[in-house]
N, C-alpha and C positions, 0 to 999 in steps of 0.2 A: 504493500500500500504506500510505503514511503516513496518508492520509485515512481509510482503512478501520480502521486501528489506533486512530486518534483517535476514530472513531465507536464502536468497541467499548468503549474506556475510558469514554467519555461514558455509554454505556448501562449499564455497571457501576455508575456513580455514581447513575444515575437509578432503578435498581431499588429498590423499597421496602426499608427496613431489616428485618432479621430481628427478630421479636418480642422485646422486651426481656426478657420473662420467660424465654424460651428461652436467651438468652445468659447470663442470671444463673444459671439452673439448670446450664448447662454449666460455668460458672466455679466454682460451689460443688462440683459433682460431681468436679472435678479434684483436690480435696483428698483425701488418703489416708484421713482420718478422718471423711469425710462421713457423715451419718446421714439416714434417710428423713425425719425431722421437719424438718430444715433445708430439704430440698427442698420438702416439703409447704407450708411457710410461704410459699414463693414461688409455687408452682403455684396455690394456692387464691386468689391475688389475681386470677386470670383465670378467670371462670366458664365461658367457652367452652372453654378449654383443660382445665379440670377435668372437664367433661363428656366431652370426647374421650378423656382418659386413662382415665376410668372405663369408657367404652365398650370400649376396647381390653382393659382388665383382664378384662372379662366376655365376651370373645370366646372362640371355640372353641379358640384357640391355647393358652390357659392352663388351660382345663378345670376351673375351681374348682367344687366341689360346691354351693357356695352363692353367692348374688349378692354382689358387692363393691359396697357402697353409699357408701363414703367413701374419701377419700385416705388416711386413717389406716389403714384396713383394707388398702388396696392396698400401702402402705408396709410393713406387717407381713408380708404374704403374699409380696411380691416382693423387698423390699430396695431399697436406694438405687440401685444400679447399674441394675437392670432398670427402676425407676421413671424414671430419666433417659432410658433408651432408648425409653420410651413418649412422652415429651414431644416428642422430635424429629420422629417421623412426624406427630404431631398438628399441628405448626407447618409442617414442610417441604412437606406435601402441597399447601398453598395456592400455593407458589411454582411447583410443577410444573404446576398448573392455570392460574395467571395469567400466568406469564412465557413460556410456550410459545405457539405459534400457536393460534388459536381452533379447534381440531379435537379433539373429545372422544376420538376413537380414538387420536390421537397423544398426548394428555395422559395417558390411561390407560396406554398402553404405556410412556411415559417414567417414570411413577410406579411401575409394576410392575418396570421395570428397576432402579430405585433400591432398591426394597424387596428384590428378588432379590439384588442385590449386598450389601446390608446383612445379610441372613440368611446368605449365603455367607461373609461376613466373620466373623460370629459362629461359624459352624461351623469355619472354618479356625483361628480363634483358640482355640477349645475343644480342637481336635485337637492343636495344637502345644503348648498349655499355657504359651506364652511371652508371651501378650498377654491383657489383660482382654477377655473376649468382648463385653461391653456397650460398651466403648470402641470396639472394632472395628466393632460394629454401627453406632454413630453415624458413624464415619468412612466406612464403606461407603455409608451412606445419602446422604451429601453429596459423595461422591467425584467425581461428574461434574456437579456443580452448574454448572460453567462452560459446559456445553453449553446451558443455558437461554438464555444471552446469544447464543450463536451461532445457535441455532435460531430465535430471535425476530428477530434483527437482521442476520444475515449470510447470507441465503439464496443470493445470487449467489456470495459467497465460498466457501460450503460446496460449491457445485456445482463450483467450480474445484478445491477440495481433493479432492473425490471423483474428479475427472478424473486428478489426480496419483496418487491411490491406485490407480486402475485401471491406471495405467502402471507400477506397482510401487513407488512411494514409500511409506515408512512413514507412517502417518496423522499422527503428531505432527510429523514433519519437514515434511510437506505443509502442515499448519496454520501452522507457523512461517514457511515460505517464502511462502505465499499471503497469510496474514492478518497476519503479523508477530508472532503470539502463539499459544500453544496453548490448548486448552480447560482443561488442567491449571493453567496460569498464570492464566487468567481466573478459574477457580474459587478459586484461592488469594487473588486480589485481592478477589473478592467476599466470601470468608470473612473477610478482613481488615477490609473495610468493615462487616461484620456483627459485628465484634469477637469472633469465636470464639476459643477457646484456641489458642495457638501450635502445639500438637501437631497439631491438626486442620488448621490452615493449611498446615503443613509436609507433612503426609501427603497432602493434596489436591494440592499443588504437585508432589510427587515420586512420585505413585502409578504413573507409567509408568517411573520410574527410581529404584527404592527404594534403590539404593546411594548416592544423593545425599541421602537424608534425614538431617537433623541432630538432630531432636527425639526420634524413636522409630523407628529403622530396622526393628525387629521388627514394629511395628504397620504400617508402610508396606509391608513385605514381605508380611504377612498379607493386607491388603486388595488388594494387587497380584495375588496368587494367587486371591483370592476373585473379583475381577473377571473373571479368565480363566475360572474355573469357571462364573460366571454367563453369560458370553458363549458359552461352549461349550454350556451347557445350552440356551440360547435357539436357537443356530444348528444344533444337531445332536441332534434328539430320539432318533435311532436310531444314533448314532455308535458304532463298534466300535473296540477297541484302546486304546492308551495315549497317543495323540497328542491334544494339547489343540487344539481348534478355536477359535481366537481371532484377530481382526484385528490384535491387538497382540502383539509378541514378548514371551515370558515371560522374565523376568530370571533369569539363573543365580544372581545374588546372592540373590534371593528364595527359590529352592529351598534354597539352603544355609542362609539365615538361619532359615527355618521348619523345616529338617531334614525336607523332604518330597520325594517323587518324584512324577512325573505320575500314576502309578497310585494313589498315596495320595490325591491331590486328586480324582481321578475317582470314588473310592469314596464320596465325599460327595454325589454326584449324587442318589442315591435319597433321602437325608435332606433335601436341599435341596428336591426336588420335593414331599416329604411336608409339609414346613413351609410351603411356598408355598401348598399347598392349604388350610392352616389359617389363613391371615392375610387372609382376604377383607375383614375390617373395616379393616385398614390400607390395602389397595389401594383401597378405596372411600371412604376418609376424605376 
């Protein structure tokens, strides 16, 4: 297990750094008085990123009656927070395509899972009114980035993890026992290497145990519930009743922190499916 853990840590270090423009945008966006113009000055230094952001602005999801042809227009129409949430999908999609095994179907599924969790996070945050919806979207998008390392470099280890899960072990416990580290901790270490804001690092690390979050427990609780909603939606297209169908236990702390009940969360399913149908540009980015 020591050799396996050492291999995982080495592969975290070997993964290419997150684009500097994205980490700069996240750092600026963390300021309470951030403006669109401050973000635009950074985004426009990367022509490729500028093009992707404008593509997403003109997607069916936003439904503007006229074409958005500049970042200035985008900033005016969407605001700083939403503009930030467009930068992350534009950068993160490359990692889901490059860091996972060379299988187009797997890559597409992983990226769709990430976007689904991000949208669910924004919906939960908007419903509770306790968390910035766009910050929740960003956290949700990167929540399971640690799985990139495991899927790429730990095929045999993951098989053993799955065996333990089939025997009844919780997945996080199985990962820690078999691999010596969980995908949540791997994700936090990767986010640290990428120099992402501490609130995102903490949320990624604690998203399966939101009661342990130290930076923003309300944010961590929201994305924890959002992941449960995303997994439930994926696993049970015709599920009935108020039981959440998720391979991970849902934290009682998260329900209390968000002031939600399972039926409240499940009411968001139809909105989640509707929004997913509108974000084809993000899924294909």
